[in-house]
Every structure is written in C-alpha cells, then in structure tokens.
N, C-alpha and C positions, 0 to 999 in steps of 0.2 A: 634569593638564596634560600635553601632549605632551612627550616627553623627547628632546632633541636633543644630539648631540655634534659639535663643530666641531674638525677637525684641520687646523691651519694653522701654519706656522713663522713667519709674519709676526705678531709679538705684538700690535702696535698695531692692525692690521686685525682680528685675531681678537677682541680685547677690544671693539672698536667694534661688531662684528657681534653679539657676545654681549649687549652692553648693549641694542642695538636689538631683538633677538628676545625678550629678557626683558621688555621693555616691552609686547610683543605676546602676553604670557601663555604663553610657552614656558619650560620648564625647560631651561636650557642649560649644558652642561659644555664645557670647552675642553682641548685637548691640543696642545702645540707639537711633540711628537715622536711617532713611530709606536709605540715601546715603551710609552709612557705611554697612548696611545690604546687599544692592545690590552688593557692592564690594565683600563682603564675599561670596555671592551666586555665583558670577562668578568665584571666585578663588577656591571654595570648592564644593564638592558634598554632599548635606545634605539629609538625609532620611526624617527628619521631621522638620518643622518650626513652632515654637510657636510664634504667633504675636498678639499684642494688636490690637483691631479693631479701637480704637480711638487714633491716633498718631498726635502730634502737627504739624508736617511738611508734612503730606501726608495722602491721602485717603486710609484707611485700606482695603476697598473693591477692589480698583484698585491694591493695593499691591498684593492681592491674584493672580490676573491675571498676574502680572509681574513675580511673583515667578514661576508660571506654564509655562510661556514663556521661562524662563531661564532653567528650568528643570521640565519636565512634570512628572517625577517620584517622585518628592518631594511631601510629604503629608503635607498639611497646617492645623493646628489646631488654631482656632481663640479664643483668650481670651478676654472677655469683661465684664465690670461691668454693661453694658446696654443690658441685655438679652431680647431684643425686638424680637418679632416674625418676623417682616419684615426684620430686619437687619440680623438675623440668616439665614433666607431663602435665602436672596440675596447673603450672603457669600457662601452658598452651591452651588448656581447657578454658581458662579464664579469659583468653583472648590475646595472649602475648604472641607477637609475630615470630620470635625466635629467642634463643638464649645463648649466652657466650660465657665460658668459664674463665675466671681469672687464674693465672695471668694470661693475657691474650696479646697478640702482636698487633702493630699498627695496621698491617694489611688485613688482618682478620676483622677488625672493627670497621674499617672502611668498606670492606666487601659486604658485610651484613647490613650496614646502614644503607648502602646503595640498593640492595635487594628490597629493603623495607620501603625505601622511597618509591621504587617501581610499584610496589604493592599498594601504596597510598592512592595512586591513580585508579587502580582497579576498584578499591573500596569506594572512592568518590563516585565512580560510574555506577556501582551497584546501588548506592544510596539514592540516586536519582531515578531508579527504575520504579515502575508502578508496583505497589505492594502485592497485587495479584500475581504478577510475573515472578516476584521473589518467592512467594508462597508455593507456586507451582514447581519452581526449581527445587525448593526444599523437599517437597513431596517426592519428586523423582529421585532425589538423592537418597531419601530414606528407603525407598523401594530397592535401589541399587545396593545399599548397605546391607539390607536384609538378605538379598540374594548372595552376597559374598561374605557372610558372617564367618568369623573364625570361632569355632566352638572353644570356649574357655575351659580347658581341661584341668584336672587336678594333679596330674603327674608333674614331676620336676621338669621334664623335657618340655611340656606344654607351657608351664609357668615361665620358663626361660624364653621361649619363643615369644610370648606375649610381652614380656619385659623389653625384648629387643625391638619389637614392632612399635610399641608405645614410645620408646626412646628415639628411634630414627625417623618416625613419621613426620613430626613437626619440622624437621630440618630439610635442607635441599640436597643432602648427600646422595650420591649414586649408590644403589644397593644391589649387591649380587646375591641372589637366592640360590642355594644349592640343595640337593636332596634327591632321593630316589623318585622314580616315576610314580605319579599318583599320590604324592604326599600333600599336594595342595599348594604348589608354588605360586600359581596365578591368583589363588584366593588370598594368599598373603600379600602379593603385590597390590591387588585391588584394595585390600584393607589399609595398606600404607598410604595409598592415594586418598582414600576416603577420610583418613584421619589427618591429612596434610592441609596446608594453606592453599593448595592447588585444587582442592576437591570440587570447586565450582566450575572448573575447566575440564576439557576432555581427557579421558583415560583411553589410550589407544593400545591394544594388545596385538602383537605381531608374532607369528610362529616362524622363526628364521629357518627351521628345518623344512618348511613347506614352500619356500621361495627358491626357484631356480636362480643360480648365481647371475645369469644373464639379465634377469629382471629385477634383481635386488636394488640396484641403483634407482630405478624408476619407482619401485615400491617405497623406498625410504624418502626420496627427494622429489618425486613427481616428474612429469615431462611436459613438453609443449607439443602441440599438434604438428605432425610431420617430422618429428625428430628421429624417428626410426620406423621401420615397417610395422604397421599395426597401431601406431600412435595416431588414431583418427580424431582425437580431441585432447584439449589440455587436461592434465590430471594432477590433482594435489597429492603429494606424498605424505607418508606417515608423520614425518617431522613437522610439517606444516599443520596437519590435522591435530597434532598433540600440543601445538604452541600454547604456552601458558599452563599446560597441564602435565600429564605424565605419559611417557612412552615406555611400554613394557615389551622387552624383547625376549621371548621364550626360546630356549635352546640356542642361545647365542653362540655356543661353541661350533655350530654347524655353518657359520658364515665362512665364505672363502677368504683367502688371505687378501685379495684385492678389495673385497667388500669391507674387511676389517680396517684397511687403510682409509677408505672413504668415511666409515663411521667415526674413526678417530679424528679425522680432520674436521668433521662436522661438530663433534663434541668440543674440540679445542677452540675453534673459531666462532662457534655458535651462529654460524651462517651456512646456508645451503644454496645450491643452484639446481633448478629443475633441468633434467636432461634436455639438451638442445637450446638452453637459454643462457645468456650471459649476466642476467640480473641476479644479484645476491639478495637473499631473503633472510632477515634476522629471525632467529628462533630462541625462545626462552622456555625450556622444558626440563623436566626431571627424568632421568633415565633409571629404570629398574630392569635388571636382566636376570635370567634364570637358566640353569643348566643342570642336567643329571650326570654330566661328565666332570672329570677332574681337570680343571683348566690349568692348574699348576703343572701337571704332567704335560699338557698340550703346549704350554710355554716352554718347558724343558726340551720338548721334541721339535720346537720351532714351528708348530702348526697354528699357534695362536700368539699374536703379538703381545709382548710383555708390557709395552707402554699402554696398549688398550686395556689389558687386564687390570693394571693399576688404576686406570681412569674409571673403569666400571666398578672396581672393588674398593670404594671408599669405606663401605660398611658391608659386612657379609653376614648372612643369616643362613644357618644350616637347619633345614626342616627335618625334624625327627621322623623316622619311619613309624608306622602304626605299631610295629612290634616293640619299639622303644616307648610307645605311649599306651602300652597294654592296659594300664590302670584306667585309661579313659575310654576303653572299648564300649562299655555300657552307655556312656554319655554320647559318644559319636553315633552309636546304633539308634538311640532314641531320637537324636537330632535328625538323622536321615529318615527315620520312620515318620516323623512329623512332616518333613518335606515331601515324602512320597505320598502320604495321605492327601495333602493339599493338591499335589500335581495330578493324582489319579482320581481325586474326588472319592476317596475311601475313608473308612473310619476304623482301621485296625488299631487295637488298643495296646498290644505289646508282643512279647516273645515268650514262647514256652521254655521251660527249664532245659529241655533237650537242645533247643536252638542256642541257648546261652552256652551250654557245654561245648557245642560244636564251634561256636564263635571263638571261645577261649582256646580251644585246641588247634585251631587253624592258624597257619603262619602268615596269612594275608600278604602274598608277594606283590599284589597290586595296590596295597596300602589303602588310603581313604577312598580313592576312586573305586576300587573293587568293592569295598564295604558298602558304599553308596549304591552301586549297581545291584549288589546281592539283596540289599534291603528293599530297593524299589521293585525288583523282580518278584520278591517274596510277597510284597503287599499286593501286587497285581494278581498273583496266584492264590492268595488266601481267600477262603470263602467264609470263615468264621471271624471271631473277634481277635484271635491270637495267631501269630505266625507259628506254624508247626514245622518240624524237622523235614518232612517230605517235600516241602516247596523250596528247599534250599538247593543250590547247584550240587552236582555229584561230588566234586572235589571237597566241598565244605562238609558234606555228610560223612564222607569217608574219613575225614580228620577226626570225627568223634568216635568212629568205630575202630580206628587203627590200633589203639593200645590193646584192645581186646583181641583183635584179629591176628596180631603178630604172634608167632610161635614163642612159647615160654616167656611171654611178656605180660605180666600181671598188672593189675591196676596199681598196686603198691610200687612196682618197679617204674611204672610210668610217672607216678607222683614223685618218686625219688629223683628221677631224671630231670623233671621240671624244676625241682628245688635246686639241684646242682647248677642247671643252666641259668636260673635266676640269680643265684649267688655270684656266679662267674661274670654275668652281665653287669652286675652292680659292684664289681670289685670286692665282693664278699661283705658288702654293707647290708647287714641283716634287716635294718629298718626299710631300706629301699627295696630289698628283695621281697619283703612281706607285701609292700605296696604293689609290686609287679605281679605277685601271685594272687593279689586280692584276698589276703588273709591277715589276721592280726599278728603282731610281732610275737606274742606269747604262743600262738598256734604254730608259727614257724619254728620257734625254739623247741617246742614239743615234738614236731616232725623230725627235726635234726637229731634229737636224742633218740627218737623211736627208730630211725634208720641207721643209727650209729655212724653218722657222717662226721668224719674227723676233719673239721674245717677250722 
C-alpha cells in the first residue's frame, strides 16, 4: 500500500484526514511537529507527504527542500488556507508536486494523491538513468526554454499574464488561451509546459485549422496499416505522442462538430483507439488550447459543444494585444533585436530615434509576430550599427509621417488625440495613461492642463 505522511499542527484535522485516507487503502503516518516529521522521514520511505505550508515551528517552504534532500523520490503536496499565487509558485520551485487550498473535498485530495503516486514511478525511473543522459536532457530543455521565453514586461497587462502563467503551470488544469492573432499564444502554451511537472515529456503542438476534418481522427489518435486508402503503415497519433506531456491544440474552434465529439470522448475517458484498431490505449496528458475566436459565441450558435468548452476551459488566459502592452514596446523590440542578431549573425546595436517614433505611432495589427518580423527584416537590411527609418516597411514609416501629412492636423493635435485615447483606454486612470504614453504622471498633468482637456 502507498505510504503517506501528514504534517499538520491542527490535531483534529490531521486525525480526520488520516482516518479518511486509511479507509481508501493508504498507510498513513501523522506528525504534529517538524522535528517529529523529520525523524519519521529518515526512518521510513514515504511515497507522498501532505504538509501544511504554515507551521508554527518551521518554514513550510524550507521543509519542502528538506524532504527532497532526505528522499528525492517523495512527492510533496502542500496544503494551505492561504492560496496565494506567490506562495504556491515558490512551493513548486522548491520541488512540491502540487498544492491544494483548504477547505478541500475528499474527491479533490484523492485525485491529487493519485496523480502524485503516478509521478513517483516517473521520478524513480529518472533516478536510475545515467547522469550523462539526465544532463543532456536538461541541456535540451534549457535550449527549448530559451527559444520560447516570454518577455517579462513592465505593463500591468504583462504582469497579470505572468502571474496567471506562474499560477496555472504547476497544476494539471486544462488551459484555454485566447487573444488576437500574433499575440504569442503558442509561446505562452510552451512556457506553461516548460514550467510544469510534465516538462521532461513531449510537448506536441497541433494546428487544428490546418487539418482536414476527414484526417483529424487519424492525426489525433493514429491509425493501423490498411485501415483506409493511403494508410500504408501504422501511425502514432498526437495523443499518444504527447502521452505524459502536453498536447497544444491551436485554433481549436476550427474543429468540426464530429471531431469535437471525438476529442471530448478522449478527454473524458483518457483512452483512445487508433483508426482501424479495437485496442484501447490509455493516455495521461495535459491539454492546452488556443483560439482567436469567441468560443462563447460559438457555443451560443451551436457550432461548438458546450460540454467540450467547459472541459477545455478549466482555466483561461487572455493574451493582451501589443497595443495594450504599449509600455513594453521598447522591451519587446530589444528582445527581438537580440534574437535577430543571433539568427542572422549580425551585430546591430539599436534603433534610431526616428525608428522609435515610428514604432510608437504604429498600431501593430499583427501584434508581437509583426514586430518580430519587422525587426528581423530591419536587421537584415541594416548596414551600419543602428536601425534607421528607411529600412522599415512602408506602412510603419507612413505611421510616423501621418500626423504631419494630414491636412490641418498639427503635432499638438496629434499629441492631444493620443492623450485622450490613452485616458479612455485606461478608464481615465491618469497613472496608467502616463505609463501607456511612456511619460511621467507630472508630464501628463501638464499636457492635460496645456490642452484644456476637461476630463
């Protein structure tokens, strides 16, 4: 039977939890203090430790590291009545398997313990691998993480995005990522995978919009040789390929109704069958989906199944547009400049003031993808140390000229218009508007007075 240790200073709660878990065929030990818990940890081999994060005589975060030092194989589940984002993320960084907020239901704790026990097998397998193989795996992971880095912006929208990613990544919740085209939905999906406990397993990305509905079943679940015309050999599907890891379904709203039913069944049963086969294959994976469509509207219209929508939408993340992250424009531009220099083997040092003005005036309909492409193209065309205005695409250059070119539209009128738009966008919060305009709060107040804006 699985061996569990509960570390909890609330004696009544601890005994109640012990009694419940014992009825479910677990061998359960309890400790009311950390010194007693450490003694038990050295004397016994525990599969799972359930520990309160706030203990009267010890730092709960430090305790996670201590448990892992004693036995790396032991999975730690943190119990806390203080389900703060920062605390939960820090617990994961120290090696906790997952966290659960009090009060929790019996089903919740059984489900999370079951997942932790499955993970114990994977940890034991990794500990027996040659050190060289583990080192190589870490190197590959570091490269992958570098390629899919989310730039940590300073804007409120960027900070909120990072907070959500850090919160949901350590869990096994299905995540629905929404946002305009080019905002970086797949980058966020990969970042969630790389920060999860599934990071050592496959991350499989599928563009649902590029799969003909007749072939979707085979792409998802695979097929056996001869099952249909063109099936000349056995093929593994995306679900099998992502087993143990993460399956990312981009543009999930493009799936046909029939394919939605098949996807829902696979997610509910956690079993799949290859086309032409009667053999069921168990799969354990995390689903992350993305769309730039409004799935709520699709559900109302009946083109997207409501039960599938709720299955995929356990946690949702809205990716802000580049316009909403205008405060981070310089940060993103410099990040893409560095990547372009490496990719093209160039050494461009920065951007001219004219380029910065053009960037600030342009509305970036293609979001981060467009900015990345513009910067890479500019690096390729640049012959000096600095990117100049003439190497930018026509539409970006015109954005910097537009305020002057328009009839009866002076620089002051353009500035006044930008201030009004920024204030409206931030619900007239002057501090946020100042950040959006990249000026100080005092400067914004002076401009408002200067233009006699009655706001």
